[in-house]
C-alpha positions, 0 to 999 in steps of 0.5 A: 094605839101606841102603848109606849111612853111619852119621850120624857126623862124618867124620874127617880123612884123614891124609896117607898117600899120596905121588904115584905110590905105593901105600898098603897097608892091612889089612882085615877081610872078610866070609866071604861074599867068600872065593870072590871074594878068594881066587880069581885076580886079576880086573878090577874097576871102582868103581860108587859112592863115599861118604864112608865106603864104596867099591863095586866090581864084580868082573867075574865070573859068581859071587856076590858080584860087588860088594865094599864097602870100608868104614871102621870108621864105615861100615855093615858090609854082609855083602859088606864089607871093613872097613878101619882108614883113610879112603878118599879120592881114589877116583872112580866108574868107576876100574878095580881088581883083586880076588883073591889076597887083595888089593883094589887100587883108587885107589892103595890095596892092601887086604890081608885079614888077618881074617874075620868071619861075616856069618851067626852062628847064633842057637842054639835059640830058644824060640817062646814068647819069639819070639812076645812078641818079635814083638808087641813089635816091632810096637809098636816099628815102630808108634811109629817114625817111620821107615816103609817105602818102599812101600805095604804093600798089594799085593805086600808084603801078598801076600808076608806072607800067602803066607809065613804060609800057606806058599803058594809060588805067592803068595810067589814072585809077590809076591817077583818083583813086589818085585825092584828095586821103589823108587828108590835103590841098594838099592830098598825091595822088595829091602831087604824081601826081604832082611829076610824071607829072613834071618829065615825061614832063621835063625828056621827053624833056631832053632826046628826048623821045616824048612818055613820053611827049605824056604820060604826055599830056594824064595824065595831061588832065585826071587829070585836067579835073575835079580837081576842084571837086575832090580835094581841091582848092589849090591842084587843082591849083597845079595840073594844074601848074604840068600839064604844068611842073611847080613846086617849087624850091625844086622839080625843084632842085631834077630834076636838081640833078638827071640830074647832074646839081647840088649835088643830095643828098642835093636837095633830102633832101630839097624836103623830108623835105617839109610838113609832107608827101608832100616832100616824096609823090612829090619825089615818083611821080619824081622817078616813073616818071624818071623811066618811061622816061628811060624805053621809052627812052631804048625802042626807042633807041632799036627800032631805032638801 
């Protein structure tokens, strides 16, 4: 998933800090971060900084091990703490602390006051409506100038066909080829896998298709097994989140649009605009995940008829 920022002008930072003093701000954290934030304090370090986001790596063996501090104008990734204040004066490599409900870094102490859900359930979904949405998404993706960052032949094609056929061999083989494939903090292959895992899990549950959830479980286990050594720390954390069905509001909005719970085209447009290719990569993963779920749902209905 993209780690960039929405294309808006940055707000001027208020004069909050006094030399040597700590600024205390409140934040709203993803429930995915409860294990890290509610544990005893542990050291962390800043991996990367952007105008609207700071990424910290927590020195821990548990997941998630990267936490994103983002302003309200930043992208609310599933591992994010959303702040009401700008982020300034924090340098890559800076030391920090995470735990006991607080994130401390660069003279800022962030206390979590609220929580938000990065994996809200869809509720029951009608396969007939989903087929129509699947075809509509095909057209939206074709018309968009935002294209995936990888050639869709090779590993992506094998992943798509393997998931539709329910082949663990093909699915896992393709997924292992895609981990870490492509440039950037969140490589295109990882973004594709995130979209796929989220779609398989949510649409599998929403349509009552246990075969799709089974496939999501196996692919999630394969993808997360050695993600830390195969891709960037930020992307590895997002893969762990996607394995549990957790995504940004843009991703979950596309799922809701496909299920008919909100307009589809605006939801798809918001996702496709993320990053250089991240939104298009994730949308491709969601699309093939939905295709696989519908294929398995049809097979299941045929067997039961």
